[in-house]
C-alpha positions as CSV (number, residue, x, y, z in Angstrom):
1,M,93.2,77.5,190.8
2,S,96.2,76.5,189.0
3,E,99.4,78.6,188.0
4,R,99.4,79.8,184.6
5,R,102.0,81.3,182.2
6,H,102.5,83.1,179.3
7,T,104.4,82.6,175.9
8,L,103.7,83.8,172.6
9,G,100.1,84.7,172.9
10,V,99.1,81.3,174.4
11,V,97.8,80.8,177.9
12,H,99.7,77.2,179.0
13,A,98.4,75.7,182.2
14,D,100.9,73.6,184.4
15,P,100.5,69.7,183.3
16,G,98.2,67.8,185.5
17,T,96.8,70.2,187.3
18,E,93.4,70.1,185.3
19,T,90.7,67.6,183.5
20,P,91.3,68.5,180.2
21,P,88.2,69.1,178.7
22,R,86.3,67.4,176.0
23,L,87.1,67.5,172.3
24,D,83.8,69.9,170.6
25,A,83.1,68.2,168.0
26,D,80.1,70.6,167.2
27,A,82.6,73.3,166.6
28,L,84.8,70.8,164.9
29,R,81.9,69.9,162.1
30,R,81.6,73.1,161.4
31,A,84.9,74.1,160.8
32,L,85.8,71.1,158.5
33,V,83.1,69.3,157.4
34,E,80.0,72.0,156.5
35,G,80.1,74.1,153.9
36,P,80.8,74.0,150.1
37,D,84.5,73.9,150.5
38,A,84.7,71.6,153.9
39,P,87.9,69.5,153.5
40,Y,86.1,66.9,155.1
41,S,82.9,64.6,154.5
42,S,82.3,63.4,158.0
43,L,83.7,63.9,161.6
44,D,83.1,61.8,164.7
45,V,84.3,61.9,167.9
46,V,84.0,59.1,170.4
47,D,84.7,58.8,174.1
48,D,86.5,55.6,174.3
49,I,87.7,52.9,171.5
50,G,90.5,50.2,170.8
51,S,91.8,52.1,167.3
52,T,90.4,54.6,165.4
53,N,92.6,53.2,162.8
54,A,91.2,49.5,163.2
55,E,87.7,51.6,163.7
56,L,87.8,53.7,160.5
57,I,89.0,50.3,158.4
58,S,86.1,48.3,159.6
59,R,83.7,51.6,158.3
60,A,85.5,51.8,155.0
61,A,84.8,48.1,154.8
62,V,80.6,49.1,154.3
63,G,80.8,52.8,152.7
64,A,82.6,55.1,155.1
65,P,83.8,58.2,152.4
66,D,86.8,59.8,151.4
67,R,87.9,62.1,154.0
68,S,86.0,60.9,156.6
69,V,87.7,61.6,160.4
70,L,87.5,60.2,163.6
71,L,88.9,61.7,166.7
72,A,89.0,59.5,170.1
73,E,89.2,61.0,173.3
74,H,90.9,58.0,175.0
75,Q,92.1,54.9,172.8
76,A,92.6,51.7,174.9
77,S,94.5,50.0,171.9
78,G,96.4,52.6,170.1
79,R,98.9,51.4,167.7
80,G,102.0,52.6,166.1
81,R,104.5,51.2,163.4
82,L,105.2,47.3,163.8
83,G,102.5,47.3,166.3
84,R,104.0,49.1,168.7
85,V,102.0,50.2,171.3
86,W,100.8,53.8,172.0
87,T,98.3,54.4,174.8
88,A,97.8,57.6,177.2
89,P,95.4,58.8,179.9
90,P,92.0,59.9,179.0
91,R,91.7,63.2,176.7
92,T,95.2,63.7,177.3
93,Q,96.4,63.7,173.0
94,V,94.9,64.5,170.1
95,A,94.2,60.7,168.4
96,V,92.5,61.0,165.0
97,S,92.4,59.2,162.0
98,V,91.3,60.1,158.4
99,L,90.1,57.6,155.8
100,L,91.3,58.2,152.0
101,R,90.3,56.2,148.9
102,P,92.8,57.4,146.6
103,G,91.2,55.4,143.6
104,A,93.7,55.2,140.7
105,I,96.9,56.8,142.1
106,S,99.8,55.2,141.7
107,P,101.1,52.6,144.4
108,T,104.8,54.1,144.2
109,L,103.3,57.3,146.0
110,F,102.1,55.2,148.5
111,G,105.4,55.4,150.6
112,W,105.2,59.0,150.7
113,L,101.7,59.1,152.6
114,P,103.3,58.8,156.0
115,L,105.9,61.3,155.1
116,V,103.6,64.2,154.3
117,T,101.2,63.7,156.9
118,G,104.4,64.4,159.2
119,L,104.8,67.2,157.5
120,A,101.0,68.4,158.1
121,V,101.7,67.5,161.7
122,R,104.7,69.6,162.4
123,D,102.3,72.7,160.5
124,G,99.5,72.1,162.5
125,L,101.4,72.3,165.5
126,R,103.9,75.0,165.0
127,E,100.6,77.2,164.0
128,A,98.2,75.8,167.1
129,G,100.5,74.6,169.1
130,G,103.1,77.4,169.9
131,V,105.9,74.9,168.9
132,E,108.8,74.0,166.1
133,A,108.8,70.1,164.9
134,T,111.4,68.2,163.5
135,L,110.6,65.0,161.3
136,K,112.3,61.5,162.1
137,W,112.2,59.3,159.0
138,P,109.6,57.6,158.5
139,N,106.6,58.4,160.7
140,D,107.8,60.5,164.0
141,V,107.5,64.4,164.8
142,L,109.9,65.3,167.3
143,V,110.2,68.6,169.2
144,D,113.5,69.3,170.5
145,G,114.6,65.6,169.4
146,R,111.7,63.9,171.9
147,K,108.7,62.4,170.0
148,I,105.8,64.7,170.3
149,A,103.6,62.6,168.0
150,G,103.4,59.5,165.6
151,I,102.0,58.7,162.4
152,L,100.6,55.2,161.4
153,A,99.3,54.5,157.7
154,E,97.4,51.5,157.1
155,M,96.6,50.3,153.3
156,T,93.6,48.2,152.7
157,T,91.0,47.5,149.9
158,V,87.4,47.5,150.2
159,P,84.2,47.0,147.4
160,G,84.2,49.1,144.8
161,G,80.1,49.1,144.0
162,G,78.6,48.2,140.7
163,D,77.9,45.3,139.1
164,F,81.6,44.5,139.7
165,P,83.3,42.5,142.2
166,V,86.5,45.2,142.0
167,R,88.0,45.8,145.1
168,L,90.0,49.9,145.6
169,P,92.4,50.4,147.6
170,A,91.8,52.7,150.8
171,V,93.9,54.2,153.3
172,V,93.8,55.5,156.7
173,V,96.3,57.7,158.2
174,G,96.5,57.9,162.0
175,V,98.1,60.3,164.2
176,G,98.3,60.4,167.8
177,I,99.8,63.6,169.3
178,N,100.8,64.4,173.1
179,V,98.7,67.5,174.2
180,S,99.0,67.6,178.2
181,L,100.8,64.2,179.0
182,T,102.8,64.7,182.4
183,R,106.2,63.4,182.3
184,E,105.4,60.2,184.6
185,Q,102.3,59.6,181.8
186,L,104.8,59.6,178.8
187,P,104.2,55.8,177.2
188,V,108.1,56.1,176.4
189,P,110.8,57.8,178.2
190,H,112.3,59.3,175.1
191,A,108.6,61.4,174.3
192,T,107.6,64.8,175.3
193,S,104.5,66.5,174.8
194,L,102.7,70.2,174.3
195,A,102.7,71.1,178.1
196,L,105.8,70.2,178.5
197,A,107.7,71.5,175.1
198,G,105.9,74.7,176.6
199,G,102.8,75.2,173.8
200,S,99.5,75.2,173.7
201,G,97.4,72.7,176.0
202,D,94.2,73.1,173.6
203,R,92.9,70.2,172.0
204,D,90.2,71.9,169.9
205,G,93.0,74.1,168.3
206,V,95.7,71.8,167.5
207,A,92.8,69.2,166.8
208,R,91.4,71.9,163.9
209,A,95.3,73.0,162.8
210,V,96.5,69.6,162.1
211,L,93.4,68.5,159.8
212,E,93.6,71.5,158.0
213,A,97.0,70.9,157.5
214,L,96.5,67.4,156.9
215,A,94.0,68.6,153.9
216,L,96.2,70.7,152.1
217,R,99.5,68.1,151.7
218,H,97.2,64.9,151.4
219,R,95.5,67.6,148.2
220,Q,99.1,68.1,147.4
221,W,99.8,64.3,147.8
222,R,97.2,63.5,145.3
223,E,98.1,66.1,142.9
224,C,101.5,64.4,142.1
225,E,99.7,62.0,140.4
226,H,98.7,64.2,137.5
227,G,101.5,66.9,137.9
228,S,104.7,64.5,137.4
229,G,104.0,61.0,136.2
230,S,103.3,59.2,139.0
231,T,106.0,60.8,141.6
232,V,106.2,63.3,144.3
233,S,106.4,66.6,143.3
234,D,110.3,68.1,143.4
235,L,108.2,70.6,146.1
236,L,107.0,67.9,148.8
237,M,110.4,66.4,148.5
238,T,112.4,69.9,149.2
239,T,109.6,70.4,151.8
240,Y,110.0,67.0,153.6
241,T,114.0,67.1,153.3
242,E,114.4,70.6,155.0
243,A,112.1,69.3,157.9
244,C,113.7,66.2,158.4
245,S,116.2,66.0,161.3
246,T,117.2,62.3,159.6
247,V,118.5,63.6,156.3
248,G,122.2,64.5,157.1
249,A,122.4,62.5,160.6
250,E,125.1,60.0,160.9
251,V,122.2,56.4,161.5
252,R,122.2,53.0,162.8
253,V,119.4,51.3,160.4
254,E,117.7,48.0,162.2
255,L,116.6,45.8,159.6
256,P,114.3,42.5,160.0
257,G,117.0,39.6,161.3
258,D,118.7,41.3,163.7
259,V,121.0,42.9,160.9
260,V,122.5,46.2,161.4
261,R,123.5,48.8,159.3
262,T,125.0,52.1,160.1
263,G,126.2,55.5,157.5
264,R,125.0,58.9,157.0
265,A,121.3,59.3,155.6
266,D,121.6,61.0,152.6
267,R,118.1,61.9,151.3
268,V,114.9,60.8,151.2
269,D,114.0,59.2,147.6
270,R,110.9,59.3,145.1
271,D,109.9,56.2,146.7
272,G,109.5,57.7,149.9
273,R,112.7,55.3,151.3
274,L,115.4,56.5,153.0
275,V,118.6,56.4,151.3
276,V,121.5,56.2,153.6
277,V,125.9,56.1,152.9
278,D,128.6,53.8,154.4
279,P,131.6,52.8,153.5
280,D,130.6,50.2,150.8
281,G,128.6,52.3,148.5
282,E,124.9,53.7,149.0
283,F,121.6,51.8,150.4
284,A,117.9,52.8,150.4
285,V,115.9,51.1,153.0
286,A,111.9,51.4,152.9
287,A,109.4,51.9,155.9
288,G,108.2,48.6,156.3
289,D,111.6,47.2,155.6
290,V,112.8,48.9,159.1
291,T,112.4,47.9,162.3
292,H,114.5,51.3,164.1
293,V,116.3,54.2,162.4
294,R,118.2,55.0,165.8
295,G,120.4,58.4,165.3
296,V,124.7,57.3,166.2
297,G,125.0,58.3,169.9
298,G,121.5,57.6,171.2
299,R,120.0,60.7,169.6
300,W,116.2,60.3,169.1
301,G,115.9,57.9,171.4
302,G,114.2,54.5,170.9
């Protein structure tokens, strides 16, 4: 029998000593899909897949509804931003993607989608994972300065239906959370897992809490269209700034073409861009224009 320890009322198993159980798809559907106020329209769990994001993009093209959820016990070709590979042994992560059909929401809000998703992951890890996390702009979630989760938001267009050949935007937001990985199983050296951080190894609890938090944060994001003139709300800006460890830090910004700039990360603006102050003034960078944002002195790893 493996040794177990208790912290803050949560039971923890030593990493690597047990085969993690399968996700309980029926229980997750009862909690998140069934009922008149359920936050999601469908939820599937698959054993093995290349990429939950890629699969959900394909499903969107053939009519998958808004707020469809896809989880995988194992991703053979999990992807991060800029095509970086992010894989792990089966049943050691929560790998989940959510399809959003944002309708007429202004494209100016899309840059905030990975940021509010990061807030949701932080919320869920606090609620069910038993750890306090911070956010690294634009798409990483950190515990004790190490990456515990990554976020990838991908936009596509899908047929709008009806008699007109209209194509409408659809966004798939993918999240990969390290749950029970050992140090030897981590995909990169500057990463961590809930098990290594002393958190909960209950993947069902983590998946449910993160998806509930995602539903709330994504609803707040959608409401920005009507509440503040197609810009993100002051509340979301303040909440993100307080959670983001990048803001206020000295950073090294690596741009395409081997361009490197350094300065102090001053704030995140209303378009979701990171504003950096250097001796020449200030400049703003969008997530799609950045190869890396690293803390000066090696902070946050790669």
